[in-house]
C-alpha positions in Angstrom: 125.8 125.8 91.5 129.5 125.2 92.0 131.3 123.2 89.4 132.3 120.5 92.0 128.7 120.0 93.1 127.5 119.7 89.5 130.3 117.2 88.7 129.3 115.2 91.7 125.7 115.1 90.8 126.5 114.0 87.3 128.8 111.2 88.6 125.9 109.9 90.8 123.6 110.1 87.9 126.0 108.2 85.7 126.4 105.5 88.2 122.5 105.1 88.5 122.2 105.1 84.5 124.7 102.3 84.2 123.4 100.2 87.0 119.8 100.3 85.8 120.7 100.2 82.0 122.7 97.0 82.8 119.7 95.5 84.5 117.5 96.3 81.5 120.1 94.8 79.2 120.0 91.5 80.9 116.3 91.4 80.5 116.4 92.3 76.9 119.0 89.8 76.0 117.9 87.1 78.2 114.2 87.2 78.0 112.4 84.8 80.0 115.5 83.9 82.2 114.6 86.2 85.1 115.7 89.6 86.5 119.3 90.8 87.0 119.4 89.4 90.6 117.7 86.0 89.6 120.2 85.5 86.8 123.3 85.9 88.8 122.0 84.7 92.1 121.6 87.6 94.7 118.5 88.4 96.5 117.5 92.0 97.0 115.0 92.1 100.0 113.6 95.4 98.7 112.3 94.0 95.4 110.9 90.6 96.5 107.1 90.0 96.7 105.8 93.4 95.8 102.9 92.3 93.5 100.2 89.9 93.7 99.4 87.4 91.0 96.3 89.3 90.1 98.1 92.6 89.7 100.5 91.1 87.3 97.9 88.9 85.3 98.5 89.8 81.6 101.5 91.8 82.4 104.6 90.7 80.5 106.9 88.7 82.7 109.8 90.9 81.5 108.2 93.9 83.1 108.3 91.9 86.5 112.0 90.7 85.9 113.1 94.3 85.6 111.3 95.7 88.5 113.9 97.2 91.0 111.2 98.9 93.2 110.9 98.9 96.9 107.0 99.1 97.1 103.8 99.0 95.0 102.5 102.5 94.6 99.8 101.4 92.3 98.1 99.3 95.0 98.1 102.3 97.4 97.5 105.3 95.2 93.8 104.9 94.8 93.8 105.4 91.1 90.4 106.1 89.5 89.0 105.6 86.1 89.9 108.5 83.8 93.0 109.7 85.9 96.1 110.9 84.1 99.0 109.4 85.9 102.9 110.0 85.7 105.4 107.4 86.9 108.7 109.0 87.8 111.6 106.6 87.0 109.3 104.1 85.2 112.1 101.5 84.4 110.8 98.4 82.7 107.1 99.7 82.9 105.5 97.4 85.4 103.8 100.2 87.4 102.9 102.1 84.4 101.2 99.1 82.8 99.4 98.2 86.0 98.3 101.9 86.5 97.0 102.0 82.9 94.6 99.0 83.6 93.4 100.8 86.7 92.6 104.2 85.1 91.1 102.4 82.1 90.5 103.5 78.4 89.5 107.0 79.6 92.7 107.6 81.5 96.2 107.8 80.5 99.7 107.0 82.1 103.1 108.5 81.3 106.3 106.8 82.1 109.5 108.9 82.6 112.9 107.4 82.5 116.4 108.6 81.5 117.9 105.2 80.5 117.7 104.2 76.9 117.6 100.4 77.8 114.8 100.7 80.3 112.8 102.7 77.8 113.3 100.1 75.2 112.3 97.3 77.5 109.3 99.3 78.7 108.0 99.9 75.1 108.5 96.3 74.3 106.4 95.3 77.3 103.7 97.8 76.5 103.4 96.5 72.9 103.3 92.7 74.1 100.7 93.8 76.6 98.6 95.5 74.0 98.0 98.6 76.2 97.3 101.7 74.3 96.8 104.5 76.9 100.6 104.8 77.8 103.4 106.9 76.7 107.0 106.5 77.7 109.0 109.7 77.9 112.9 110.0 77.9 114.0 112.6 80.5 115.1 113.3 84.0 112.9 113.6 87.0 114.4 116.8 87.8 113.2 118.3 84.6 109.9 116.6 83.8 109.0 116.9 80.0 105.3 117.8 80.6 103.3 121.2 80.9 102.1 122.8 84.1 98.9 121.3 85.7 99.1 118.0 83.3 98.5 115.0 85.5 96.1 114.0 88.4 98.4 111.6 90.2 102.2 111.1 90.5 103.6 107.6 91.4 107.1 106.4 91.6 108.9 103.3 93.1 112.1 103.7 94.7 113.4 106.3 92.4 113.3 109.7 94.0 115.9 108.6 96.6 118.4 108.1 93.6 118.3 111.9 92.7 120.8 114.2 94.0 118.6 117.2 93.8 115.4 116.1 95.5 114.1 119.6 96.0 114.0 120.0 92.2 112.2 116.7 91.7 109.6 117.8 94.3 109.1 121.2 92.7 108.6 119.6 89.3 106.1 117.1 90.5 104.2 120.0 92.2 104.4 121.9 88.9 103.0 119.1 86.6 100.3 118.0 89.2 96.9 119.6 88.5 95.2 121.5 91.5 94.0 119.0 93.8 96.5 116.4 92.3 97.9 113.6 94.3 101.6 112.6 95.0 101.7 109.0 96.0 105.1 107.2 95.8 107.0 104.4 97.3 110.5 105.2 98.5 113.2 104.3 100.9 113.4 106.4 104.1 116.0 106.7 106.9 114.7 106.4 110.5 117.7 108.2 111.8 120.8 110.2 110.4 122.6 108.8 107.6 126.2 107.9 108.4 128.8 109.8 106.6 130.4 106.6 105.2 127.2 105.8 103.3 127.0 109.3 102.0 130.5 109.2 100.7 129.9 106.0 98.7 128.6 106.9 95.3 127.8 103.2 94.4 125.4 103.0 97.2 123.2 105.6 95.5 122.3 103.0 92.9 121.3 100.7 95.7 118.6 103.0 97.2 120.6 103.5 100.4 122.9 106.5 100.4 120.4 108.8 98.7 117.5 108.1 101.0 116.1 111.0 103.1 115.4 110.9 106.8 111.5 111.0 107.4 111.4 114.6 108.9 113.6 115.9 105.9 111.3 114.3 103.4 108.2 115.9 104.9 110.1 119.3 105.1 111.0 119.1 101.4 107.4 118.3 100.4 106.2 121.3 102.4 108.8 123.6 100.9 107.6 122.5 97.3 104.0 123.5 98.2 102.5 120.2 99.1 100.0 119.8 101.9 98.8 116.9 104.0 101.9 115.0 103.6 102.4 111.7 105.4 104.9 108.8 105.4 103.6 105.4 106.2 106.2 102.5 106.7 105.5 99.5 104.6 108.7 97.5 105.5 111.3 98.0 108.0 114.6 96.4 107.1 116.6 94.1 109.3 120.3 93.9 109.8 120.2 90.8 107.7 118.3 92.7 105.0 121.1 95.5 105.1 123.8 92.9 104.6 122.0 91.4 101.6 121.3 95.0 100.2 125.2 95.7 100.2 126.6 92.3 99.8 125.3 91.3 96.3 128.0 91.9 93.6 125.6 91.5 90.7 123.4 94.5 91.8 125.9 96.9 92.2 126.6 97.0 96.0 130.2 95.7 96.5 131.1 97.6 99.6 130.2 95.1 102.2 132.2 97.1 104.9 129.5 99.7 104.8 126.8 97.2 106.0 127.7 97.5 109.8 126.6 101.2 109.6 123.2 100.1 108.5 121.8 98.5 111.8 118.3 97.0 112.1 115.3 99.4 111.8 117.5 102.1 110.3 116.0 101.8 106.8 112.4 101.3 105.8 110.4 101.3 102.5 107.6 103.7 103.0 104.4 105.0 101.0 104.7 108.8 100.9 101.3 110.8 100.2 100.8 114.5 99.7 98.5 116.9 97.7 98.7 120.0 95.6 96.2 122.4 97.1 93.0 122.6 95.0 93.2 126.4 94.9 
């Protein structure tokens, strides 16, 4: 890899780390006052209304406040009792804790995150919920700290788009899945080519926009990693008003409102991405 490319990737990673670390710090220091967006008044259309009251029953409110996802992979992944699950980019732990309840005491859930503040918040939420079949790991989704063939299901909530090396993420996901294992993630996907103005704006990587893949490219990368039976199902297509809200809120890291016109209606969608590791 060229030195410039490595520096660029680390720059994007640091922007993401700072943004999500700041979000976790707000919840850690202002417990019970709401999420980063609720605290300072912006409204992120990607993160709103993802979980039902039944799903978050007995889940600490701080886990919900720190949720910065774009979907609800635990509701769509068909988790079974006894499954071993890995959440890539587990944040404050909401999807890990919900998944732990679904897989039951015979199952287990790992949460992987690179941000110290998010890991601290997630562990606090786990302890408060009294859930034991969970372990949070520090690391990067491009280098998963688990052995080969370790998990039955991989979930993720609007995190893979943040990586600058998605091929590595998908190769690692394939490696740690057991034969016959399932890849079941929520992510942001482009319906058409990404404008250069968006690609050049590093800040927008932390807002789940610039780093998103076009649908066909996502499917191609899954196939290249070895996955089969890959599908992408839209869960929400964003309007022009949504795009303006995504890029206009100064508390959530998107300050370049000038980029909003490049994201017209129906250009971005949240989607549920499914694929399988062959059983043999």
